[in-house]
C-alpha positions as a Python dict, from the first residue, in 0.01 Angstrom:
ca = {
    (1, 'M'): (0, 0, 0),
    (2, 'K'): (-87, -130, 345),
    (3, 'V'): (-444, -141, 481),
    (4, 'E'): (-523, -198, 848),
    (5, 'E'): (-878, -253, 977),
    (6, 'V'): (-994, -205, 1337),
    (7, 'V'): (-1343, -261, 1478),
    (8, 'L'): (-1462, 40, 1682),
    (9, 'P'): (-1729, -97, 1919),
    (10, 'G'): (-2046, 110, 1907),
    (11, 'V'): (-1904, 327, 1625),
    (12, 'G'): (-1816, 113, 1321),
    (13, 'R'): (-1479, 38, 1163),
    (14, 'K'): (-1155, 228, 1110),
    (15, 'Y'): (-933, 170, 809),
    (16, 'T'): (-580, 306, 795),
    (17, 'V'): (-433, 314, 445),
    (18, 'T'): (-59, 378, 423),
    (19, 'V'): (84, 444, 77),
    (20, 'K'): (437, 404, -54),
    (21, 'S'): (534, 764, 39),
    (22, 'G'): (439, 701, 404),
    (23, 'D'): (134, 927, 387),
    (24, 'R'): (-179, 785, 551),
    (25, 'I'): (-553, 816, 506),
    (26, 'V'): (-767, 713, 800),
    (27, 'I'): (-1127, 630, 717),
    (28, 'V'): (-1385, 581, 990),
    (29, 'V'): (-1708, 420, 868),
    (30, 'H'): (-1985, 481, 1121),
    (31, 'H'): (-2282, 247, 1165),
    (32, 'S'): (-2497, 546, 1061),
    (33, 'G'): (-2328, 554, 720),
    (34, 'K'): (-2128, 869, 792),
    (35, 'R'): (-1761, 855, 687),
    (36, 'E'): (-1471, 1050, 834),
    (37, 'L'): (-1157, 1087, 623),
    (38, 'Q'): (-833, 1212, 772),
    (39, 'Y'): (-509, 1270, 581),
    (40, 'F'): (-176, 1246, 763),
    (41, 'E'): (151, 1341, 595),
    (42, 'A'): (439, 1098, 643),
    (43, 'G'): (579, 1135, 994),
    (44, 'E'): (274, 1314, 1135),
    (45, 'E'): (108, 1107, 1406),
    (46, 'D'): (-116, 1338, 1610),
    (47, 'E'): (-311, 1584, 1396),
    (48, 'P'): (-436, 1524, 1042),
    (49, 'T'): (-338, 1776, 775),
    (50, 'V'): (-692, 1757, 636),
    (51, 'A'): (-1018, 1611, 770),
    (52, 'L'): (-1340, 1560, 580),
    (53, 'D'): (-1685, 1428, 674),
    (54, 'L'): (-1892, 1253, 406),
    (55, 'T'): (-2248, 1127, 396),
    (56, 'D'): (-2307, 768, 288),
    (57, 'E'): (-2410, 885, -61),
    (58, 'E'): (-2104, 1110, -98),
    (59, 'A'): (-1874, 827, 14),
    (60, 'R'): (-2025, 585, -239),
    (61, 'E'): (-1985, 838, -520),
    (62, 'L'): (-1623, 902, -421),
    (63, 'G'): (-1562, 527, -409),
    (64, 'A'): (-1706, 487, -757),
    (65, 'I'): (-1474, 761, -886),
    (66, 'L'): (-1168, 606, -721),
    (67, 'A'): (-1259, 258, -852),
    (68, 'G'): (-1269, 390, -1207),
    (69, 'V'): (-1642, 336, -1249),
    (70, 'L'): (-1708, 682, -1394),
    (71, 'F'): (-1386, 706, -1593),
    (72, 'H'): (-1107, 460, -1651),
    (73, 'P'): (-783, 598, -1792),
    (74, 'E'): (-661, 453, -2120),
    (75, 'A'): (-349, 333, -1940),
    (76, 'V'): (-553, 57, -1769),
    (77, 'G'): (-687, -85, -2093),
    (78, 'D'): (-1013, -78, -2276),
    (79, 'T'): (-1239, -272, -2039),
    (80, 'R'): (-1011, -438, -1791),
    (81, 'S'): (-812, -305, -1499),
    (82, 'K'): (-559, -531, -1333),
    (83, 'L'): (-557, -519, -955),
    (84, 'G'): (-319, -802, -883),
    (85, 'A'): (-528, -1114, -948),
    (86, 'K'): (-847, -902, -958),
    (87, 'V'): (-1022, -737, -1252),
    (88, 'I'): (-1284, -470, -1312),
    (89, 'E'): (-1494, -513, -1625),
    (90, 'W'): (-1767, -307, -1791),
    (91, 'V'): (-2039, -532, -1937),
    (92, 'K'): (-2309, -377, -2160),
    (93, 'I'): (-2660, -525, -2160),
    (94, 'L'): (-2764, -573, -2521),
    (95, 'P'): (-3115, -617, -2667),
    (96, 'G'): (-3231, -976, -2618),
    (97, 'S'): (-3010, -1036, -2313),
    (98, 'K'): (-3167, -1253, -2046),
    (99, 'L'): (-3070, -979, -1797),
    (100, 'V'): (-3324, -729, -1937),
    (101, 'G'): (-3603, -683, -1681),
    (102, 'K'): (-3418, -874, -1406),
    (103, 'R'): (-3376, -725, -1060),
    (104, 'V'): (-3022, -697, -925),
    (105, 'G'): (-3131, -903, -624),
    (106, 'D'): (-3222, -1190, -857),
    (107, 'L'): (-2877, -1210, -1018),
    (108, 'A'): (-2682, -1521, -925),
    (109, 'L'): (-2337, -1375, -873),
    (110, 'P'): (-2064, -1639, -850),
    (111, 'P'): (-1851, -1630, -534),
    (112, 'G'): (-1583, -1366, -574),
    (113, 'A'): (-1778, -1150, -824),
    (114, 'H'): (-1924, -816, -717),
    (115, 'L'): (-2155, -569, -891),
    (116, 'L'): (-2007, -225, -824),
    (117, 'A'): (-2243, -7, -1025),
    (118, 'V'): (-2499, 20, -1302),
    (119, 'D'): (-2430, 292, -1559),
    (120, 'R'): (-2760, 375, -1730),
    (121, 'P'): (-2756, 603, -2036),
    (122, 'G'): (-2910, 942, -1964),
    (123, 'A'): (-2935, 877, -1590),
    (124, 'P'): (-2708, 925, -1289),
    (125, 'L'): (-2470, 641, -1209),
    (126, 'I'): (-2616, 385, -967),
    (127, 'P'): (-2324, 292, -737),
    (128, 'H'): (-2371, -22, -528),
    (129, 'P'): (-2718, -87, -677),
    (130, 'G'): (-2981, -219, -438),
    (131, 'P'): (-3166, -546, -498),
    (132, 'D'): (-3472, -371, -644),
    (133, 'V'): (-3287, -202, -933),
    (134, 'V'): (-3429, -344, -1259),
    (135, 'L'): (-3180, -388, -1543),
    (136, 'E'): (-3253, -232, -1883),
    (137, 'V'): (-3120, -257, -2238),
    (138, 'G'): (-2818, -28, -2268),
    (139, 'D'): (-2719, -50, -1901),
    (140, 'T'): (-2351, -112, -1840),
    (141, 'L'): (-2271, -327, -1538),
    (142, 'V'): (-1945, -255, -1359),
    (143, 'V'): (-1830, -583, -1209),
    (144, 'A'): (-1519, -671, -1011),
    (145, 'G'): (-1359, -975, -858),
    (146, 'S'): (-1119, -1253, -939),
    (147, 'R'): (-1067, -1308, -1309),
    (148, 'E'): (-1230, -1652, -1281),
    (149, 'A'): (-1538, -1519, -1099),
    (150, 'V'): (-1589, -1229, -1342),
    (151, 'E'): (-1549, -1460, -1643),
    (152, 'A'): (-1800, -1705, -1488),
    (153, 'L'): (-2042, -1417, -1435),
    (154, 'K'): (-2006, -1304, -1798),
    (155, 'R'): (-2069, -1660, -1921),
    (156, 'S'): (-2386, -1676, -1711),
    (157, 'F'): (-2520, -1365, -1890),
}
């Protein structure tokens, strides 16, 4: 897969993702949060086969689905997905954890570790949680990054 990024002055950024088959997805992320997705079949240069506009919230939910936050197939393992030298891990907050009651903004994430989502039982998924989200017993944190950064983050918990 090949990803190209272009800054669009006054608009935002454009990402062109070309997959092995030659098909392309063009994603325009506007400063307003709006996303435009365009699908081009291999060999098509001018007009997309399909175009779709997404709100910021819809784009984040779609991203969470694609990242395997909501469901991760058994083929990728129990709690770990290999993305080259990167990993995604699901870390459950247990009773007595020093994370209980902490705000996401107060977490000291090591360089290279990223909090993708908080999965709270009985509540909607919280993709890309803001700094004011307070962590609770039973929450599952979806973290990603280099193996070293994610392991360092887990040790800090």
